[in-house]
Backbone as CSV, one residue per row, in Angstrom:
resi,resn,N_x,N_y,N_z,CA_x,CA_y,CA_z,C_x,C_y,C_z
1,MET,-146.182,16.631,27.363,-147.083,17.513,27.576,-147.934,16.907,28.794
2,ARG,-147.983,15.604,28.685,-148.994,14.797,29.728,-148.724,15.175,31.367
3,VAL,-147.669,15.131,31.164,-147.287,15.515,32.700,-147.732,17.054,32.956
4,CYS,-147.774,18.094,32.273,-148.349,19.044,32.637,-149.898,19.288,32.813
5,ALA,-150.437,18.528,31.963,-151.906,18.233,32.136,-152.254,17.252,33.370
6,VAL,-151.497,16.301,33.672,-151.732,15.901,35.110,-151.652,16.766,35.958
7,GLU,-150.213,17.059,35.790,-149.967,18.469,37.025,-151.135,19.344,37.435
8,LEU,-151.440,19.696,35.990,-152.574,20.514,36.212,-153.830,20.141,36.628
9,LEU,-154.350,18.829,36.671,-155.671,18.054,37.204,-155.282,18.466,38.232
10,PHE,-154.204,17.555,39.051,-153.839,17.728,40.533,-154.078,19.175,40.940
11,MET,-153.662,20.391,40.560,-153.888,21.482,41.051,-155.194,21.989,41.178
12,PHE,-156.122,21.621,40.012,-157.370,21.893,39.915,-158.227,20.518,41.353
13,PHE,-157.877,20.005,41.398,-158.572,18.939,42.388,-157.951,19.593,43.695
14,ALA,-156.730,19.726,43.812,-156.500,20.766,44.976,-157.177,22.053,45.334
15,ILE,-157.597,23.128,44.378,-158.354,23.995,44.411,-159.736,23.460,44.847
16,TYR,-160.285,22.353,44.310,-161.421,21.932,44.852,-161.629,21.571,46.431
17,LEU,-160.511,20.992,47.044,-160.418,20.425,48.174,-160.321,22.111,49.220
18,CYS,-159.507,22.718,48.596,-159.687,24.241,49.240,-161.109,24.746,49.082
19,TYR,-161.765,24.472,48.105,-163.218,25.329,48.302,-164.075,24.196,49.011
20,CYS,-163.896,23.046,49.604,-164.731,22.160,50.314,-164.017,22.161,51.738
21,THR,-163.024,22.783,51.806,-162.973,23.087,53.670,-162.695,24.616,53.785
22,ARG,-163.466,25.523,52.985,-163.102,26.695,53.108,-163.913,27.282,54.209
23,ALA,-164.957,26.347,55.187,-165.698,26.845,56.048,-165.091,26.252,57.286
24,ALA,-164.213,25.181,57.304,-163.493,24.330,58.403,-163.013,25.444,59.538
25,PRO,-163.317,24.927,60.658,-162.924,25.768,61.568,-161.542,25.800,62.164
26,SER,-160.905,26.886,62.537,-159.696,26.893,62.834,-159.439,28.137,63.770
27,ASN,-158.238,27.687,64.327,-157.944,29.204,65.144,-156.810,30.218,64.621
28,TYR,-155.945,29.496,64.171,-154.970,30.387,63.081,-155.123,30.347,61.806
29,ARG,-156.411,30.270,60.927,-156.857,30.343,59.685,-155.838,29.791,58.671
30,GLU,-155.468,28.321,58.811,-154.745,27.601,58.048,-155.122,27.512,56.750
31,VAL,-156.445,27.281,56.853,-157.058,27.192,55.318,-156.787,28.259,54.477
32,ARG,-156.942,29.477,54.942,-156.793,30.519,54.174,-155.146,30.396,53.792
33,TYR,-154.247,30.181,54.469,-152.843,30.542,53.824,-152.410,29.292,53.002
34,ILE,-153.246,28.005,52.889,-152.957,27.044,52.136,-153.815,27.087,50.855
35,SER,-154.644,27.854,51.384,-155.566,28.060,49.960,-154.915,28.989,48.725
36,TRP,-154.359,30.077,49.744,-153.341,31.051,48.810,-152.206,30.522,47.969
37,ALA,-151.879,29.547,48.843,-150.453,28.750,48.058,-151.059,28.014,47.181
38,VAL,-151.967,27.317,47.457,-152.479,26.616,46.008,-152.816,27.358,44.977
39,TYR,-153.417,28.236,44.927,-153.949,29.664,44.154,-152.812,29.898,43.108
40,ASN,-151.754,30.385,44.100,-151.014,31.182,43.263,-149.512,30.091,42.899
41,GLU,-149.684,28.750,43.281,-148.893,27.745,42.469,-149.629,27.642,41.316
42,THR,-151.286,27.462,41.153,-152.155,26.801,39.991,-151.748,28.243,39.031
43,ILE,-151.614,29.139,39.238,-151.627,30.438,38.413,-150.315,30.528,37.659
44,VAL,-149.311,30.626,38.649,-147.881,30.194,38.371,-147.890,29.453,37.233
45,SER,-148.098,28.057,37.498,-148.343,26.893,36.664,-148.572,26.792,35.389
46,ALA,-149.959,27.784,35.310,-150.561,27.392,33.992,-150.231,28.954,32.836
47,VAL,-149.491,29.706,33.555,-149.028,30.920,32.831,-147.396,30.269,32.114
48,PHE,-147.308,29.452,33.176,-145.619,28.933,32.541,-146.022,27.944,31.520
49,TYR,-146.857,26.790,31.774,-147.353,26.086,30.761,-147.633,26.563,29.471
50,VAL,-148.729,27.557,29.620,-148.490,28.337,28.405,-147.035,28.588,27.470
51,CYS,-146.338,29.271,28.170,-145.172,30.006,27.516,-144.211,28.857,27.233
52,ARG,-144.351,27.452,27.916,-143.729,26.478,27.605,-143.911,25.877,26.480
53,LEU,-145.621,25.710,26.101,-145.590,25.469,25.063,-145.953,26.107,23.843
54,ILE,-145.654,27.513,23.832,-144.825,28.455,22.973,-143.711,28.148,22.454
55,CYS,-142.964,28.217,23.153,-141.753,27.874,23.247,-141.340,26.122,22.437
56,VAL,-142.086,25.492,22.675,-141.737,24.215,22.012,-142.382,23.976,20.695
57,THR,-143.322,24.873,20.708,-143.739,24.859,18.934,-143.415,25.597,18.315
58,ARG,-142.481,26.534,18.630,-141.585,27.079,17.852,-139.788,27.074,17.769
59,TYR,-139.796,25.892,18.596,-138.413,25.018,18.688,-137.161,25.956,19.174
60,VAL,-137.684,26.911,20.102,-136.599,27.540,20.789,-135.909,27.102,21.899
61,ALA,-134.673,26.848,21.858,-134.485,25.846,22.812,-133.526,26.952,23.944
62,ARG,-133.163,27.913,23.549,-132.478,29.058,24.352,-133.784,29.468,25.094
63,THR,-134.609,30.075,24.809,-135.855,30.724,25.107,-136.607,29.587,26.199
64,LEU,-136.605,28.578,25.771,-137.274,27.592,26.591,-136.776,27.027,27.950
65,GLN,-135.047,27.437,27.717,-134.589,27.111,28.854,-134.652,28.189,29.939
66,HIS,-134.594,29.465,29.350,-134.788,30.886,30.052,-136.384,30.955,30.705
67,VAL,-137.491,29.890,30.165,-138.659,29.945,30.864,-138.825,29.112,32.127
68,LEU,-137.920,27.993,31.725,-138.059,26.791,32.756,-137.076,27.745,34.129
69,HIS,-136.237,28.479,33.870,-135.403,28.785,34.961,-136.411,29.978,35.755
70,TYR,-137.110,30.862,35.265,-138.131,31.892,35.390,-138.928,31.332,36.632
71,GLU,-139.494,30.092,35.771,-140.397,29.183,36.492,-140.098,28.561,37.553
72,ALA,-138.763,28.287,37.893,-138.281,27.412,39.118,-138.263,28.796,39.917
73,ASP,-137.668,29.615,39.728,-137.324,31.003,40.574,-138.934,31.364,40.705
74,LEU,-139.618,31.940,39.968,-140.941,32.355,40.551,-141.789,31.400,41.842
75,ARG,-141.668,29.824,41.339,-142.299,29.216,42.422,-141.645,29.209,43.631
76,ARG,-140.409,29.264,43.431,-139.709,29.519,44.700,-139.931,30.592,45.784
77,SER,-140.134,31.854,44.680,-140.370,32.878,45.484,-141.576,32.790,46.041
78,THR,-142.564,32.843,45.300,-143.962,32.510,46.164,-144.031,31.832,47.036
79,LYS,-143.345,30.638,47.129,-143.558,29.404,48.327,-142.889,30.219,49.334
80,LEU,-141.845,30.999,48.953,-141.259,31.753,50.332,-142.115,32.781,50.748
81,ALA,-142.773,33.428,50.012,-143.248,34.879,50.393,-144.365,34.116,50.873
82,ASN,-145.088,32.981,50.668,-146.369,32.183,51.808,-146.084,31.878,52.761
83,PHE,-144.632,31.523,52.796,-144.264,30.550,54.057,-143.973,32.027,54.859
84,LEU,-143.348,33.266,54.504,-143.139,34.232,55.299,-144.259,34.923,55.717
85,GLY,-145.479,34.610,55.400,-146.499,35.340,55.586,-146.868,36.973,54.725
86,VAL,-145.944,36.912,53.814,-145.962,38.155,53.164,-147.157,38.621,52.040
87,VAL,-147.846,37.521,51.716,-148.917,37.397,50.895,-150.100,37.178,51.565
C-alpha cells in the first residue's frame, strides 16, 4: 500500500505543478491538455486505489484481478482519449 500512497503523492504534486503553470503563455494551450491528463489520471488512480483497498481487505483474489484489469484498461483509454484530443 506504500506504493499507492507514494504514487498519489506524486499525482498531487503534479496537480500542484499544473496549478502553478496555469497562466503560462503558450500558443497551443499545452498546459490545458497536460492538466487534463494529470487530473484524469489522478481521479482514475484514486478510484481504483479505493477499490483495490476494499478487495484486499476482503481477500477476494478474483475480484482484485478484475479491478486491476479494469484499472489498466481505463488508464489506457483515458490516455488515448487525451492523446487524440477527444477530452
